[in-house]
C-alpha positions in Angstrom: -142.0 82.8 -75.6 -138.2 82.9 -75.4 -136.2 80.5 -77.5 -135.0 78.8 -74.2 -138.7 78.2 -73.3 -139.4 76.8 -76.8 -136.4 74.5 -76.4 -137.7 73.3 -73.0 -141.1 72.6 -74.4 -139.7 70.8 -77.4 -137.4 68.6 -75.3 -140.2 67.7 -72.9 -142.7 66.9 -75.7 -140.1 64.8 -77.4 -139.4 62.9 -74.2 -143.1 62.3 -73.7 -143.6 61.2 -77.3 -140.7 58.8 -77.2 -141.9 57.3 -73.9 -145.4 56.9 -75.2 -144.2 55.3 -78.4 -142.1 52.7 -76.5 -144.8 52.0 -73.9 -147.3 51.5 -76.8 -144.9 48.9 -78.3 -145.3 46.8 -75.2 -148.9 46.1 -76.1 -150.2 46.3 -72.6 -153.9 46.9 -71.8 -153.0 50.2 -70.2 -150.6 52.6 -72.1 -150.0 55.7 -70.1 -150.1 58.9 -72.1 -146.7 60.4 -71.2 -147.2 63.3 -73.6 -149.9 64.7 -71.2 -147.5 64.4 -68.3 -144.7 66.2 -70.1 -146.8 69.0 -71.7 -148.1 69.6 -68.2 -144.6 69.8 -66.8 -143.6 72.2 -69.6 -146.6 74.5 -68.9 -146.0 74.4 -65.2 -142.3 75.1 -65.6 -142.3 77.9 -68.1 -145.7 79.5 -67.4 -146.5 80.5 -71.0 -149.3 82.9 -72.1 -152.7 81.3 -72.6 -152.4 81.1 -76.4 -148.9 79.6 -76.1 -150.3 77.0 -73.7 -153.0 76.1 -76.2 -150.3 75.9 -78.9 -148.3 73.5 -76.8 -151.4 71.4 -76.4 -152.0 71.5 -80.2 -148.4 70.2 -80.8 -149.0 67.5 -78.2 -152.2 66.6 -79.9 -150.4 66.2 -83.3 -147.8 64.0 -81.6 -150.4 62.0 -79.8 -152.4 61.5 -83.0 -149.4 60.3 -84.9 -148.3 57.7 -82.4 -151.7 56.7 -81.1 -153.2 53.2 -81.2 -156.6 54.6 -80.1 -159.9 54.2 -81.8 -160.1 57.8 -83.1 -156.6 59.5 -83.1 -157.9 62.9 -84.5 -159.7 63.5 -81.2 -156.3 64.3 -79.8 -156.3 67.5 -81.8 -159.1 68.8 -79.5 -158.5 66.9 -76.3 -154.8 67.9 -75.9 -155.3 71.7 -76.4 -158.2 71.4 -74.0 -155.9 69.7 -71.5 -153.3 72.4 -72.0 -155.9 75.1 -71.3 -157.0 73.3 -68.2 -153.4 73.0 -67.1 -152.8 76.7 -67.6 -155.9 77.6 -65.6 -155.7 75.1 -62.7 -152.0 75.6 -62.1 -152.5 79.4 -62.2 -155.0 79.0 -59.4 -153.0 76.5 -57.3 -149.3 77.4 -57.7 -149.1 79.6 -54.6 -151.6 77.6 -52.5 -150.0 74.2 -52.3 -146.8 72.4 -53.0 -148.8 69.6 -54.6 -150.1 72.0 -57.3 -148.2 70.1 -60.1 -149.8 66.8 -58.9 -153.3 68.1 -58.6 -153.0 70.0 -61.9 -151.7 67.0 -63.8 -154.3 64.7 -62.4 -157.1 67.0 -63.4 -155.6 67.7 -66.8 -155.3 64.0 -67.6 -159.0 63.5 -66.6 -160.1 66.5 -68.7 -158.0 65.3 -71.7 -159.0 61.6 -71.3 -162.7 62.1 -70.9 -162.9 64.7 -73.6 -161.1 62.3 -75.9 -163.6 59.6 -75.0 -166.6 61.8 -75.7 -165.1 62.9 -79.1 -164.3 59.3 -80.0 -167.7 58.1 -79.0 -169.4 60.8 -81.1 -167.2 60.2 -84.1 -167.0 56.4 -84.2 -169.9 55.2 -82.0 -170.8 52.3 -84.3 -167.2 51.0 -84.1 -167.1 51.4 -80.3 -170.4 49.7 -79.8 -169.3 46.8 -82.1 -166.2 46.3 -79.8 -168.1 46.7 -76.5 -171.5 45.1 -75.9 -173.0 48.3 -74.6 -172.1 51.9 -74.0 -171.9 51.1 -70.3 -169.3 48.5 -71.2 -167.2 51.1 -72.9 -167.5 53.4 -69.9 -166.7 50.7 -67.4 -163.5 49.9 -69.3 -162.5 53.5 -70.2 -163.0 55.3 -66.9 -160.5 53.2 -64.8 -157.9 53.6 -67.6 -158.2 57.4 -67.6 -158.1 57.5 -63.7 -155.1 55.2 -63.5 -153.3 57.2 -66.2 -154.2 60.4 -64.3 -152.6 59.0 -61.1 -149.6 57.8 -62.9 -149.1 61.2 -64.8 -149.6 63.2 -61.6 -146.9 61.1 -59.7 -144.5 61.4 -62.6 -144.9 65.2 -62.8 -144.5 65.7 -59.1 -141.3 63.6 -59.0 -139.9 65.5 -62.0 -141.0 69.0 -61.0 -138.5 69.6 -58.2 -135.3 68.7 -60.0 -136.6 70.3 -63.3 -137.4 73.6 -61.6 -134.0 73.6 -59.9 -132.3 73.1 -63.2 -134.3 76.0 -64.7 -133.7 78.3 -61.8 -129.9 77.8 -62.1 -130.0 79.0 -65.7 -131.6 82.3 -64.5 -129.0 83.1 -61.8 
């Protein structure tokens, strides 16, 4: 990866982390994971190699873990690299097929990351989850809409930012 690409990834991850941190401070029931949106945007814009995409996901996982208010923050170390891998693959398949490739990709990445996080957290801290929710179904009923709403939000944000971001990057290559 070129140093310019590393800088772009760093800036986008920093923006995502700052936004996630400030949104978490609002203590709302739904805190969007802006880190996912911004690492998706980074992968979509710079098109790294597969191992570089996984590395971006790992850095995103570290950031998410450090500023997470979730029940099991270390799950981010697996869910975010998995999300980055999904982003790499899905966008690679869709980029020349539809103008909505960033939207569809980010939506699916957020679902993959969110649901893998939920499974990991459930396995790791099931007694704590089950003490907070009456049943496993209660946890699922609460968690699924949060992940889906976050996926929609992230997809819209990335689609809005994709066009101006790609124009700015293409100017630098002229």
